[in-house]
C-alpha positions in Angstrom: -45.8 19.3 19.7 -44.8 17.3 22.9 -47.8 15.0 22.2 -46.5 14.3 18.7 -43.0 13.8 19.9 -42.9 12.7 23.6 -39.6 12.7 25.5 -37.2 9.8 24.8 -33.6 8.8 25.5 -31.3 8.2 22.5 -27.7 6.7 22.8 -25.6 8.0 19.9 -22.6 5.8 19.1 -19.7 7.4 17.2 -15.9 6.9 16.9 -15.6 10.7 16.2 -16.7 13.4 18.6 -15.3 16.7 19.6 -13.8 16.1 23.1 -11.7 19.3 23.4 -12.3 22.9 22.4 -11.9 23.6 18.7 -11.8 19.9 17.7 -13.1 19.0 14.3 -13.6 15.3 15.1 -17.1 14.1 14.3 -18.2 17.6 13.5 -21.3 16.6 11.5 -22.4 14.1 14.1 -22.0 16.8 16.7 -24.0 19.4 14.7 -26.9 17.0 14.4 -26.9 16.1 18.1 -26.9 19.8 19.0 -30.0 20.4 16.8 -32.1 17.5 18.1 -35.0 18.8 20.2 -34.8 19.1 24.0 -37.5 16.4 24.3 -34.7 14.0 23.4 -32.1 13.2 26.0 -28.8 12.4 24.2 -25.9 10.2 25.5 -23.0 10.2 23.1 -21.0 7.0 23.4 -17.4 7.4 22.1 -13.9 6.1 22.6 -11.7 8.0 25.0 -8.8 9.9 23.4 -5.1 9.7 24.2 -5.3 12.6 26.5 -7.5 13.9 29.3 -10.9 14.8 27.7 -12.1 18.3 28.4 -15.6 18.0 26.9 -18.3 18.9 29.3 -21.8 17.6 29.3 -24.1 20.4 28.1 -27.8 20.9 28.4 -29.4 17.6 27.5 -26.3 16.1 26.0 -24.1 13.7 28.0 -20.7 12.5 26.8 -19.8 8.9 27.8 -16.2 8.0 26.9 -15.2 4.3 27.1 -11.6 3.3 27.7 -10.1 0.5 25.6 -6.3 0.8 26.3 -3.9 2.8 28.5 -4.6 6.4 28.0 -1.6 7.3 25.8 -2.3 4.3 23.5 -5.9 5.3 22.7 -5.1 6.7 19.2 -7.6 4.9 17.1 -10.2 7.7 17.0 -10.7 11.5 17.1 -7.9 12.1 14.6 -8.0 13.5 11.0 -9.2 10.7 8.7 -10.6 8.6 11.6 -9.8 4.9 12.2 -8.7 4.2 8.6 -6.1 7.0 8.7 -4.9 5.7 12.1 -4.2 2.2 10.6 -2.5 3.8 7.7 -0.1 5.7 10.0 0.6 2.8 12.3 -0.3 -0.8 11.6 0.3 -1.9 15.2 -2.8 0.1 16.1 -4.8 -2.8 14.6 -4.0 -4.7 17.8 -6.2 -2.2 19.7 -9.3 -2.7 17.5 -10.7 -5.8 19.3 -10.4 -4.1 22.7 -12.1 -1.0 21.4 -15.0 -3.0 19.9 -15.5 -5.0 23.0 -15.4 -1.8 25.2 -17.9 -0.2 22.8 -20.2 -3.2 23.0 -20.1 -3.1 26.8 -20.9 0.7 26.8 -23.7 0.2 24.3 -25.2 -2.6 26.5 -25.0 -0.5 29.7 -26.5 2.6 28.1 -28.9 0.7 25.8 -30.7 -0.8 28.7 -31.7 2.7 29.8 -32.4 4.1 26.3 -35.3 4.0 23.9 -33.1 3.8 20.9 -29.4 3.4 19.9 -28.3 5.5 16.9 -24.9 4.4 15.6 -22.7 6.2 13.0 -20.8 4.2 10.4 -21.4 0.5 9.7 -18.8 -1.0 12.1 -20.3 0.9 15.0 -23.8 -0.1 13.7 -22.7 -3.8 13.8 -21.6 -3.5 17.5 -24.7 -1.4 18.4 -26.9 -4.0 16.7 -25.5 -6.8 18.9 -26.1 -4.6 22.0 -29.6 -3.9 20.7 -30.4 -7.6 20.4 -29.1 -8.3 23.9 -31.1 -5.4 25.5 -34.2 -5.5 23.2 -33.5 -1.9 22.2 -34.2 -0.7 18.6 -31.0 0.3 16.6 -30.5 2.5 13.6 -27.3 3.4 11.8 -26.2 6.3 9.6 -23.9 5.3 6.7 -21.5 7.6 5.0 -19.2 7.5 2.0 -16.5 5.5 3.8 -18.9 2.7 4.5 -19.4 2.0 0.8 -16.3 3.1 -1.0 -14.3 0.0 0.0 -17.1 -2.6 -0.6 -15.6 -3.7 -3.9 -12.1 -4.4 -2.5 -12.9 -5.6 1.0 -14.9 -8.8 1.7 -14.7 -7.9 5.4 -16.3 -4.5 4.8 -19.1 -6.3 2.9 -19.6 -8.7 5.8 -19.7 -5.8 8.4 -22.2 -3.9 6.3 -24.4 -7.0 5.9 -24.3 -7.7 9.7 -25.2 -4.0 10.3 -28.2 -4.2 7.9 -29.3 -7.5 9.4 -29.2 -6.3 13.1 -30.5 -2.7 12.6 -34.1 -1.6 12.6 -33.4 1.2 10.1 -30.5 2.4 8.0 -30.0 6.0 7.0 -27.7 7.1 4.2 -26.5 10.7 3.8 -27.1 10.7 0.1 -29.4 9.1 -2.5 -26.4 7.7 -4.3 -25.3 5.7 -1.2 -28.8 4.5 -0.7 -29.1 3.3 -4.3 -25.7 1.5 -4.0 -26.6 -0.3 -0.7 -30.1 -1.2 -2.0 -28.6 -2.7 -5.2 -26.1 -4.8 -3.2 -28.6 -5.9 -0.5 -32.1 -5.7 -2.0 -33.7 -7.7 0.7 -33.1 -4.8 3.1 -34.4 -2.1 0.8 -37.4 -1.3 3.0 -35.2 -0.4 5.9 -33.0 2.0 4.1 -33.8 5.7 3.8 -31.8 8.9 3.0 -31.5 11.9 5.1 -29.0 14.6 3.8 -26.8 16.5 6.2 -27.4 20.2 6.5 -25.5 23.5 6.9 -25.6 26.1 9.7 -27.2 29.5 9.3 -23.7 31.1 9.8 -22.9 30.0 6.2 -26.2 31.2 4.8 -25.8 34.6 6.5 -22.5 35.4 4.6 -23.3 38.3 2.3 -23.4 37.4 -1.4 -22.1 40.8 -2.6 -18.9 41.1 -0.6 -15.8 43.1 -1.6 -12.8 41.1 -2.8 -9.2 41.8 -3.4 -8.6 43.0 -6.9 -5.0 41.9 -7.3 -5.3 38.2 -6.3 -7.8 35.4 -6.2 -8.3 33.3 -3.0 -8.9 29.6 -3.7 -9.8 27.4 -0.7 -9.8 23.6 -0.2 -10.9 22.0 3.0 -10.5 18.4 4.1 -8.3 15.8 5.7 -4.9 15.8 4.1 -5.2 12.2 2.9 -4.5 10.7 -0.5 -8.2 10.4 -1.2 -8.7 14.2 -1.1 -6.2 14.7 -4.0 -5.1 18.1 -2.7 -2.0 17.7 -4.8 -4.2 17.9 -7.9 -5.5 21.3 -6.8 -1.9 22.6 -6.2 -0.7 21.4 -9.6 -3.8 22.8 -11.3 -3.2 26.2 -9.7 0.4 26.0 -11.0 -0.8 25.3 -14.5 -3.4 28.2 -14.4 -2.8 31.1 -16.7 -3.5 33.2 -13.7 -1.1 31.4 -11.4 0.8 34.5 -10.3 -2.5 35.9 -8.9 -3.6 32.8 -7.0 -3.5 32.4 -3.2 -4.4 28.8 -2.3 -5.6 28.2 1.3 -5.5 24.5 2.3 -7.5 23.9 5.5 -7.0 20.6 7.3 -4.3 18.2 8.6 -3.4 14.6 7.9 -0.7 12.2 6.7 -0.1 13.8 3.3 1.1 17.2 4.7 4.8 16.7 4.0 4.3 15.6 0.4 1.9 18.5 -0.2 4.3 21.0 1.2 6.9 19.7 -1.4 4.3 20.0 -4.1 3.5 23.6 -3.0 7.2 24.5 -3.3 7.1 23.6 -7.0 3.9 25.6 -7.4 5.6 28.6 -5.8 8.0 28.7 -8.7 5.0 29.7 -10.9 3.9 32.4 -8.5 1.2 30.4 -6.6 1.0 31.3 -2.9 0.1 28.2 -0.9 -0.9 28.5 2.7 -1.4 25.5 5.0 -3.8 26.6 7.7 -4.0 23.3 9.6 -7.2 22.2 11.3 -9.6 25.1 11.9 -12.2 25.0 14.6 -15.7 24.6 13.1 -16.7 28.1 14.1 -13.9 29.5 12.1 -14.9 28.0 8.7 -17.5 30.6 7.8 -14.9 33.4 8.1 -12.6 31.3 5.8 -15.3 30.9 3.2 -16.3 34.6 3.5 -12.8 35.5 2.4 -12.8 33.0 -0.5 -13.4 33.6 -4.2 -13.6 30.0 -5.4 -13.9 26.7 -3.5 -12.4 23.5 -4.9 -12.9 19.9 -4.1 -10.8 17.3 -5.9 -11.5 14.1 -4.0 -11.3 10.6 -5.5 -14.5 9.6 -3.8 -17.0 11.2 -1.3 -20.3 10.3 0.3 -21.9 13.7 0.2 -19.3 16.2 1.1 -20.6 18.8 3.6 -17.8 21.2 2.8 -19.4 21.5 -0.7 -22.7 22.2 0.9 -21.2 24.8 3.2 -19.4 26.5 0.2 -22.6 26.5 -1.7 -24.5 28.0 1.3 -21.8 30.7 1.5 -22.7 31.7 -2.1 -19.3 30.5 -3.6 -18.7 29.2 -7.1 -17.7 25.6 -6.5 -15.2 23.6 -8.7 -15.6 19.9 -7.8 -14.5 16.5 -9.1 -17.2 14.7 -11.1 -17.8 11.9 -8.7 -20.9 10.2 -7.4 -21.3 11.9 -4.1 -20.9 15.4 -5.7 -23.4 15.0 -8.6 -26.4 15.3 -6.3 -25.2 18.8 -5.3 -23.4 20.3 -8.3 -25.2 20.5 -11.6 -22.5 21.3 -14.1 -22.8 24.9 -15.4 -25.8 25.6 -13.1 -24.8 25.3 -9.5 -21.1 24.8 -10.0 -18.5 23.4 -12.4 -17.3 19.8 -12.6 -14.0 18.3 -13.8 -12.8 14.8 -14.3 -11.4 13.5 -11.0 -7.6 13.6 -11.0 -7.4 15.7 -14.2 -5.3 18.7 -13.2 -5.4 20.1 -16.8 -9.2 20.1 -16.8 -9.3 21.7 -13.3 -6.8 24.4 -14.4 -9.0 25.1 -17.5 -12.2 25.5 -15.4 -10.3 27.6 -12.8 -9.2 30.0 -15.5 -12.8 30.2 -16.8 -14.0 31.3 -13.3 -11.2 33.7 -12.6 -11.7 35.5 -16.0 -15.5 35.7 -15.8 -16.9 37.7 -12.9 -20.5 37.2 -14.2 -20.1 33.4 -14.2 -18.7 33.4 -10.6 -21.6 35.4 -9.4 -24.2 33.4 -11.2 -22.9 30.1 -10.0 -22.6 31.4 -6.4 -26.2 32.7 -6.3 -27.5 29.5 -7.8 -25.6 27.4 -5.3 -27.1 29.2 -2.4 -30.6 29.0 -3.9 -30.1 25.2 -4.2 -29.5 25.0 -0.4 -32.6 27.1 0.3 -34.8 25.3 -2.2 -33.9 21.9 -0.8 -34.1 23.0 2.9 -30.6 21.7 3.5 -30.2 23.0 7.1 -29.3 21.2 10.3 -32.7 22.1 11.7 -34.4 20.2 8.9 -32.0 17.3 9.2 -32.7 17.0 12.9 -36.4 17.1 12.3 -36.1 14.2 9.9 -34.1 12.2 12.4 -36.5 13.0 15.2 -39.4 11.6 13.2 -37.4 8.5 12.4 -36.4 8.0 16.0 -40.0 7.8 17.0 -40.9 5.6 14.1 -38.2 3.2 15.1 -39.4 2.9 18.7 -42.9 2.1 17.6 -41.8 -0.9 15.4 -39.9 -4.1 15.7 -37.3 -5.6 13.3 -39.0 -8.3 11.2 
């Protein structure tokens, strides 16, 4: 195996990474890094937070934080919703962006000189890493997610950033086939560089028993995500209020973000119809399996998504999933087979589908089992994801950008 995959050093660039115990920042990047084989030395390049970082280097993973402002000003990264949410909360933070990008470039150059490959996450980071790769003659690849493409229609700047990323990178990875198709259609000359590697799930979700006891006097509905407008958590709350079973519903909302206050107000209205709404805040990644194990139905109502890992995790946990009928979800949920879909933003349709599930135990069980089978059949685990990235790393280091 070592002959097939000799040791190498990879610099991983990300603006989201867990730098304190229990942090949910960059959780999917972190899970991939942890699953990469020991033959790969990993250096994670990430902005410093606005407090003293407590993350420790572990095994073959080294964390390299770069400063871009006085410590208490460093609020662009490592928060719910990432950099876009930071700008939404405070426009003056835009003034810190040039300094952060310059500091990132310097860090990428310094580490890139000693690396076999630079792997960036998100197109803006891929653009900066691509410049560093040119200057250090180091191959670069970038992983694109939903946020990289959802603003392409409205933002000329986003289109320019993505074009520069494509031009400077050796390979581009998308987390879904839908994102790959979108990018290929917009930039056909780079089609040969673009591939899709789906994220995975951990075994702790697949090990949740399928036939677990549930409370008979109430139904536990769970939604997980940043509390931003894009997640449309308010649609879920209003749909629960419209449900014929509203007095039996316990809605658990996991996450934090800028919409918390308005969602609390929405929850007060739902309480008048008997819906019990709990805001659990951000939960450490290790606590999510227990949350899903105590859930009857999982709901995602987002306006747009790349390929939502929370849906994958709910499917792996054997839960019936109710999800908005959007591009990033359709690869995972086949309506009436591996879950149920509803028109995005339609609280009436969501309430109707919710009532179907709550009144039909057989349907809930059938969808939950089919969802877990989908995960198994498609090998959607972090181990498989890491194996695919490892093969691509070695392919990148053997080739040059044409």
